[in-house]
C-alpha positions in Angstrom: -6.9 13.0 4.1 -5.6 16.5 4.5 -6.6 19.1 1.9 -3.0 19.6 0.8 -2.6 15.8 0.2 -5.5 15.3 -2.1 -4.8 18.7 -3.8 -1.3 17.5 -4.7 -2.8 14.3 -6.2 -5.0 16.5 -8.4 -2.1 18.7 -9.4 -0.1 15.7 -10.4 -3.1 14.3 -12.4 -3.6 17.5 -14.4 -2.5 16.0 -17.6 -4.6 14.3 -20.2 -7.3 17.0 -20.4 -4.8 19.8 -20.8 -4.5 21.3 -24.3 -6.4 20.3 -27.4 -3.8 20.9 -30.1 -3.0 17.7 -31.9 0.4 16.5 -33.1 0.5 17.1 -36.9 4.1 17.7 -38.0 5.7 15.3 -40.4 9.3 16.5 -40.3 12.2 14.8 -38.6 12.9 15.4 -34.9 14.9 18.5 -34.0 18.3 17.8 -32.4 19.4 20.3 -29.7 22.7 19.8 -27.8 22.9 16.2 -29.1 19.4 15.3 -27.9 16.4 14.6 -30.0 13.6 17.0 -29.3 9.8 16.3 -29.8 8.7 19.9 -29.1 9.9 23.3 -28.0 8.0 25.7 -25.8 9.2 29.3 -26.1 12.5 27.9 -27.2 12.8 25.4 -24.3 13.0 21.8 -25.5 11.0 18.8 -24.5 13.3 15.9 -25.3 12.4 12.5 -26.7 13.8 11.0 -23.5 11.3 13.0 -21.4 8.4 12.0 -23.7 9.4 8.3 -23.6 9.4 8.4 -19.8 5.8 9.7 -19.9 4.9 6.9 -22.3 6.6 4.3 -20.0 4.6 5.8 -17.0 1.4 5.4 -19.0 2.3 1.8 -19.8 2.8 1.0 -16.1 -0.7 2.3 -15.3 -2.4 0.1 -17.9 -4.1 -3.2 -17.2 -3.2 -6.3 -19.2 -1.5 -6.0 -22.6 -3.2 -2.8 -23.9 -1.0 -0.7 -26.1 -0.6 3.1 -25.9 -2.7 4.5 -28.8 -1.7 7.5 -31.0 -4.4 9.7 -29.4 -2.8 9.0 -26.0 0.6 9.9 -27.3 -0.8 13.2 -28.5 -2.4 13.8 -25.1 0.8 13.0 -23.3 2.8 15.5 -25.4 0.2 18.1 -24.8 0.5 17.4 -21.1 4.3 18.1 -21.3 3.7 21.2 -23.3 1.2 22.7 -20.9 3.1 21.7 -17.8 6.2 23.5 -19.4 4.1 26.6 -20.0 2.9 26.7 -16.4 6.3 26.1 -15.0 7.7 28.9 -17.2 5.0 31.2 -15.9 5.8 30.3 -12.3 9.5 30.9 -12.8 8.7 34.3 -14.4 6.8 35.1 -11.2 10.0 34.2 -9.2 8.3 31.2 -7.4 11.5 29.1 -8.0 13.4 31.6 -5.8 11.1 31.3 -2.8 12.9 30.1 0.3 10.6 27.2 1.0 11.0 25.9 -2.6 14.8 26.2 -2.5 15.0 24.4 0.8 12.9 21.5 -0.2 14.7 21.1 -3.5 18.1 21.2 -1.7 16.9 18.5 0.7 15.7 16.4 -2.2 19.0 16.9 -4.1 21.1 15.6 -1.2 18.9 12.6 -0.7 18.8 11.9 -4.5 22.6 12.1 -4.7 23.0 9.5 -1.9 20.4 7.3 -3.6 22.2 7.5 -6.9 25.4 6.2 -5.3 23.6 3.4 -3.4 21.6 2.3 -6.6 24.8 2.1 -8.6 26.5 0.0 -5.9 23.6 -2.6 -5.5 22.5 -2.8 -9.1 24.6 -5.9 -9.7 23.3 -7.7 -6.7 21.4 -10.9 -7.5 19.0 -12.9 -5.3 20.2 -16.2 -3.8 17.9 -18.6 -5.7 18.2 -21.3 -3.0 17.1 -18.9 -0.3 14.3 -17.6 -2.6 13.1 -21.2 -3.2 13.1 -21.8 0.6 11.1 -18.7 1.3 8.7 -19.5 -1.5 8.0 -23.0 -0.2 7.2 -21.6 3.2 4.9 -19.0 1.7 2.8 -21.6 -0.2 2.8 -24.2 2.5 -0.8 -24.9 3.7 -1.8 -26.8 6.8 -5.1 -28.6 6.9 -6.3 -28.6 10.5 -9.5 -29.9 12.1 -10.2 -27.9 15.2 -12.6 -27.0 18.0 -12.9 -23.8 20.0 -14.0 -23.7 23.7 -15.1 -20.7 25.7 -14.2 -22.5 28.9 -10.8 -24.0 29.6 -12.5 -26.7 31.8 -14.3 -28.1 28.7 -11.2 -28.0 26.7 -9.4 -30.0 29.4 -12.2 -32.6 29.4 -11.7 -33.2 25.7 -7.9 -33.4 26.1 -8.3 -35.9 28.9 -10.6 -38.1 26.7 -8.1 -38.0 23.9 -5.3 -39.0 26.2 -7.4 -42.0 27.2 -7.3 -43.1 23.6 -10.7 -41.8 22.4 -11.1 -41.2 18.7 -10.5 -37.6 17.8 -13.3 -37.3 15.2 -15.9 -39.0 17.5 -14.8 -36.8 20.4 -15.0 -33.7 18.3 -18.4 -34.6 17.1 -19.6 -35.1 20.7 -18.4 -31.7 21.9 -19.8 -30.0 18.8 -23.1 -31.8 19.2 -23.7 -30.7 22.8 -22.7 -27.1 21.9 -19.9 -27.2 24.4 -17.4 -26.3 21.6 -17.7 -24.5 18.3 -16.2 -25.4 15.0 -16.7 -27.8 12.1 -16.2 -31.5 11.4 -14.5 -30.4 8.2 -10.8 -29.4 8.2 -9.6 -26.1 6.8 -6.5 -25.3 4.9 -4.5 -22.4 6.4 -1.2 -20.7 5.4 1.4 -19.7 7.9 0.5 -16.1 7.7 -3.2 -17.0 8.5 -2.3 -18.9 11.7 -2.5 -17.3 15.2 1.0 -17.1 16.7 0.1 -19.6 19.4 -1.1 -22.1 16.8 1.9 -21.5 14.5 4.3 -22.4 17.3 2.4 -25.6 18.1 2.2 -26.7 14.4 5.9 -26.2 13.9 6.5 -29.1 16.3 3.8 -31.4 15.1 3.7 -34.3 12.6 0.7 -35.1 10.3 -1.9 -36.9 12.3 -0.8 -35.6 15.7 -3.1 -33.7 18.1 -2.2 -30.5 19.9 -2.6 -29.9 23.6 -5.1 -27.3 24.8 -3.9 -23.9 23.4 -5.1 -20.6 24.8 -5.9 -18.1 22.0 -7.6 -14.6 22.2 -11.0 -16.0 21.5 -10.8 -19.0 24.0 -9.2 -22.4 24.1 -8.6 -24.7 21.1 -7.5 -28.3 20.3 -6.7 -29.3 16.8 -5.3 -32.2 14.7 -2.9 -31.6 11.9 -4.5 -33.4 9.0 -2.3 -32.7 6.0 0.4 -30.4 4.6 0.3 -29.3 1.0 2.1 -26.9 -1.3 -0.1 -24.9 -3.8 2.1 -23.5 -6.6 1.7 -19.7 -7.1 3.9 -17.9 -9.6 3.1 -14.5 -8.0 4.3 -15.8 -4.6 7.4 -17.1 -6.3 8.3 -13.7 -7.7 7.5 -12.1 -4.3 9.9 -14.5 -2.6 12.6 -13.7 -5.1 12.1 -9.9 -4.6 12.1 -10.2 -0.8 15.4 -12.2 -0.9 16.8 -9.7 -3.3 15.7 -6.8 -1.1 17.4 -8.4 2.0 20.6 -9.0 0.0 20.6 -5.5 -1.3 20.1 -4.2 2.2 23.1 -6.2 3.5 25.2 -5.0 0.6 24.2 -1.4 1.3 25.0 -1.6 5.0 28.4 -3.2 4.3 29.2 -0.6 1.7 28.4 2.3 4.1 30.4 0.8 6.9 33.3 0.5 4.5 33.0 4.2 3.5 32.9 5.2 7.2 36.0 3.2 8.0 37.7 4.8 5.0 36.7 8.4 5.6 35.7 8.9 9.2 37.1 8.4 12.7 34.9 8.8 15.9 36.3 10.4 19.0 35.1 7.6 21.2 36.2 9.0 24.6 34.5 12.3 23.9 31.3 10.6 22.6 31.2 8.4 25.7 31.6 11.4 28.0 28.7 13.4 26.4 25.7 13.5 28.7 22.7 14.8 26.9 20.4 13.7 29.7 22.1 15.8 32.4 21.1 19.3 33.5 24.9 20.0 33.7 26.2 21.4 31.3 22.7 21.3 29.8 21.4 20.7 26.3 21.6 24.4 25.2 25.4 24.5 26.0 25.9 21.3 24.0 24.3 22.9 21.0 27.1 25.5 21.1 29.9 22.9 21.6 32.5 23.1 18.8 34.5 20.0 19.8 34.9 17.4 17.0 33.1 14.2 17.9 34.0 12.7 14.6 36.6 13.6 11.9 36.0 13.2 8.2 38.9 13.2 5.8 39.0 16.4 3.8 35.7 17.7 5.3 34.6 19.7 8.2 34.3 17.5 11.4 31.0 16.5 13.0 30.9 18.7 16.1 29.1 18.1 19.4 26.8 21.0 18.5 25.9 19.4 15.2 25.1 16.1 16.9 22.9 17.9 19.5 21.1 19.9 16.7 20.4 16.8 14.7 19.1 15.2 17.9 16.9 18.2 18.6 15.3 18.0 15.2 14.1 14.5 15.9 12.5 15.4 19.2 8.9 16.0 18.3 7.9 16.6 21.9 10.7 18.9 22.9 14.1 18.5 24.5 12.9 18.9 28.1 10.6 15.9 28.0 13.3 13.8 26.4 15.8 14.8 29.1 13.3 14.1 31.8 12.7 10.6 30.4 16.5 10.0 30.1 16.2 9.0 26.5 18.9 11.1 24.7 22.1 9.2 25.7 20.6 6.0 24.3 20.2 7.7 20.9 23.5 9.5 20.5 25.4 6.6 18.9 22.6 5.9 16.4 22.2 9.6 15.5 26.0 10.0 15.0 26.0 7.0 12.8 23.1 8.5 10.7 25.1 11.8 10.4 28.2 9.9 9.3 26.2 7.8 6.8 25.0 10.9 5.0 28.3 12.7 5.1 30.4 9.8 3.7 27.9 8.9 1.1 27.8 12.4 -0.2 31.6 12.6 -0.1 31.9 9.4 -2.2 29.2 10.5 -4.6 30.9 13.8 -5.2 34.3 12.1 -5.6 32.8 9.9 -8.3 31.2 12.9 -10.0 27.6 11.6 -9.7 26.3 15.1 -9.3 27.3 15.8 -12.9 25.5 12.8 -14.4 22.4 13.2 -16.5 20.3 10.8 -14.4 21.0 12.8 -11.2 20.5 16.2 -12.8 17.2 15.0 -14.4 15.9 13.8 -11.1 16.6 17.1 -9.4 15.2 19.1 -12.3 12.0 17.1 -12.4 11.5 17.5 -8.7 12.2 21.2 -8.8 9.7 21.6 -11.7 7.1 19.7 -9.7 7.7 22.0 -6.7 7.5 25.1 -8.8 4.4 23.8 -10.5 2.7 22.9 -7.2 3.6 26.3 -5.7 2.1 28.1 -8.8 -1.1 26.2 -8.4 -1.3 27.0 -4.7 -0.6 30.7 -5.1 -2.0 31.6 -8.5 -5.0 29.3 -8.9 -6.3 28.0 -5.6 -7.1 31.4 -4.0 -9.8 32.1 -6.7 -11.6 28.8 -6.2 -14.7 29.1 -4.1 -17.3 26.5 -3.1 -20.9 27.5 -2.5 -23.2 25.4 -0.3 -26.0 25.6 -2.8 -23.8 24.1 -5.5 -22.9 21.2 -3.3 -26.5 20.6 -2.4 -27.6 20.8 -6.1 -24.9 18.3 -7.0 -26.1 15.9 -4.3 -29.7 16.1 -5.5 -28.8 15.5 -9.2 -26.4 12.6 -8.4 -28.3 10.9 -5.6 -27.6 7.4 -7.0 -23.9 7.9 -6.5 -24.5 8.6 -2.8 -26.8 5.7 -2.0 -26.0 2.8 0.4 -26.3 -0.4 -1.5 -28.6 -3.3 -0.6 -27.0 -5.7 1.8 -27.9 -9.2 3.0 -27.0 -11.7 5.6 -27.1 -15.3 4.4 -26.2 -18.8 5.4 -26.1 -21.8 3.1 -26.2 -25.5 2.7 -24.3 -27.0 -0.3 -25.3 -30.2 -2.0 -23.8 -32.3 -4.8 -27.2 -33.0 -6.4 -30.1 -30.8 -7.4 -32.7 -33.2 -6.0 -31.2 -33.1 -2.5 -31.1 -29.3 -2.6 -34.7 -29.0 -3.8 -35.8 -31.4 -1.1 -34.0 -29.4 1.6 -35.7 -26.2 0.4 -39.1 -27.8 0.4 -38.6 -29.0 4.0 -37.2 -25.7 5.2 -40.2 -23.8 3.7 -42.5 -26.2 5.6 -40.8 -25.2 8.9 -37.8 -27.5 9.4 -35.1 -25.9 11.5 -32.2 -24.7 9.4 -29.5 -25.9 11.9 -31.1 -29.3 12.2 -31.1 -29.5 8.4 -27.5 -28.6 8.3 -26.6 -31.3 10.8 -28.7 -34.1 9.3 -29.4 -33.6 5.6 -27.7 -36.1 3.3 -25.7 -35.3 0.2 -24.1 -32.1 1.6 -20.6 -30.9 0.4 -18.2 -29.8 3.0 -17.2 -26.1 3.2 -13.5 -27.1 2.7 -14.3 -28.5 -0.8 -12.4 -26.6 -3.5 -14.6 -23.9 -5.2 -17.3 -23.9 -2.5 -18.5 -20.5 -1.4 -19.0 -19.8 2.3 -22.0 -17.9 3.4 -21.7 -17.7 7.2 -24.2 -15.0 8.1 -21.8 -12.1 7.5 -23.3 -8.9 6.1 -22.7 -8.8 2.3 -23.2 -6.2 -0.3 -25.6 -7.7 -2.9 -23.9 -6.1 -5.9 -20.6 -7.6 -4.9 -21.9 -11.2 -4.9 -21.2 -13.5 -7.9 -23.5 -12.8 -10.7 -25.4 -16.1 -10.4 -25.9 -15.5 -6.7 -27.2 -12.0 -7.4 -29.8 -13.5 -9.7 -30.8 -16.2 -7.3 -31.5 -13.7 -4.4 -32.9 -10.9 -6.5 -36.0 -9.6 -4.8 -35.5 -11.9 -1.8 -37.0 -10.9 1.6 -35.9 -11.7 5.1 -36.6 -15.4 5.8 -36.7 -16.5 2.1 -34.9 -19.6 0.8 -33.4 -19.6 -2.6 -31.6 -22.2 -4.8 -28.4 -21.3 -6.6 -26.5 -23.6 -9.0 -22.8 -22.7 -9.3 -20.6 -23.2 -12.4 -19.0 -26.0 -10.5 -22.4 -27.8 -10.3 -22.7 -27.2 -6.6 -26.3 -26.6 -5.4 -26.7 -24.0 -2.7 -29.7 -23.6 -0.5 -29.4 -19.9 0.5 -31.2 -18.9 3.7 -31.7 -15.1 3.6 -31.6 -14.1 7.3 -31.8 -10.4 6.8 -32.2 -7.8 4.0 -31.1 -4.2 4.5 -32.6 -2.2 1.6 -30.7 0.4 -0.4 -31.2 3.9 0.9 -29.7 7.4 0.1 -26.8 8.5 2.1 -27.7 11.7 4.2 -26.3 14.9 2.6 -24.3 15.7 5.8 -22.4 12.4 5.4 -21.8 12.8 1.6 -20.9 16.5 1.8 -17.1 16.2 2.3 -16.8 13.8 -0.7 -18.9 16.0 -2.9 -16.9 19.1 -1.9 -13.7 17.4 -2.9 -15.1 16.3 -6.2 -16.4 19.8 -7.1 -13.3 21.5 -5.8 -11.2 19.2 -8.0 -13.4 19.9 -11.0 -13.0 23.7 -10.5 -9.3 23.3 -10.0 -8.9 21.3 -13.2 -11.0 23.8 -15.1 -9.1 26.8 -13.8 -5.7 25.3 -14.6 -7.0 24.3 -18.1 -8.1 27.9 -18.8 -4.8 29.4 -17.5 -2.8 27.0 -19.6 -4.9 27.7 -22.6 -4.3 31.5 -22.3 -0.5 30.9 -22.0 -0.5 28.6 -25.0 -2.4 31.2 -27.2 0.5 33.7 -26.7 3.4 31.3 -26.7 5.7 29.9 -29.3 5.1 26.2 -29.4 6.6 24.0 -32.1 6.0 20.2 -32.4 8.4 17.9 -34.2 7.0 14.5 -33.3 5.4 12.6 -36.3 1.9 11.3 -36.1 
């Protein structure tokens, strides 16, 4: 992550620690210009509406049904007060007049105005419930397939030939698994559409339950499978996701149709001129087209879109330069799309201004909030950041005193057998400890539960972080060494024989690897402290009045 990226995150997070003055006034809220005010900072109001937006934002970040407490309300108001103080200081320094700030605010304002228009147009769009249900059913559909994977196509063809001769699928599968020709499991697995390889998904779409696929080439080899079952597992979250996706698609269609209508109403393209423009040619050349004042599109009551404007817009999108694009003959293919993009922006702005959306409170608030955030961020960068220094000895000292935070956790590789009865599991462990081969035990021990059984955990030899294992598993393997066998009883009364194949002990992360993370942490702490101190000084000499009741 770039320094500027994580610094902006810290700047936006400077909030709950800022200011220590509590909210202690019992009088009614002040009303200014028809709006209720919770506080004033040097005469500038903080409205109840602003405060409620902050409370709503805090609610969105909370887990579960936890309510915002009074203390948090107090901290939120202090956040707004201190932010207002810093923004006022920044404006006093003239940072809001900087060219880069004005340009970015202007760009945001144009985009926000178009968004305001689009949001108003699509706000009444509702999802098609039938389409949503159809998409939902597809998303929760699960296919149970029993499959085998071959490294060699020749072996896959042999199995396919036997099946075509009428051999039983399960017996044939067992044979090829037994002689190690193929890899897989005698148990079927449930997979959703999104989990299927494209080649497998295409084959399944044409199959009925009980049918067997031909040999299918996949990235890891060749497979044959039987479709065992299709089921639908209800999922309220997926249902809502499907509704939102259908709504998004419908809103997108409504948006496109609306913009096309506005273009038909307000604009007219000079098709012969557009067709004649050759941006890929050396004659007249791209530089001359940049100066071309001919109108490639007319807009009612507005300045036309000129060839030069089209060329300039095109140039801004060429990250690798005009010359390379001309050499690759790519520009003529883009001219229609780029002109459409220009017209989209122009007609949306024209319609928004016609409707007076630039005068609405919601639009003006968005622009004001963005401008404040830009001014605030610029202030931090110019007034605070230059004084923040990091010393190598401080980083090293922090590493030494917080070594536990920079330690690689213990990890294990495990495989398992799962039994339905404790006696069977204990018997298996006893035999394994006497030297019985684990793979032989897996293939021959009676009373095992298949990995496809609901609630069964799968330990397949992957490297796992011990602290991330279920609590009961952690207790079972606590202190285990490579080669140990442990018994774990799950809440579902499944009995696991855990074979610990490898243990990688916990160890400290080298300072060189941890340094960047430590530097960011200390830098953020210094930044937070510096802003807090600056805000505190401003507050001590400012006129701050609070009207919100406890």
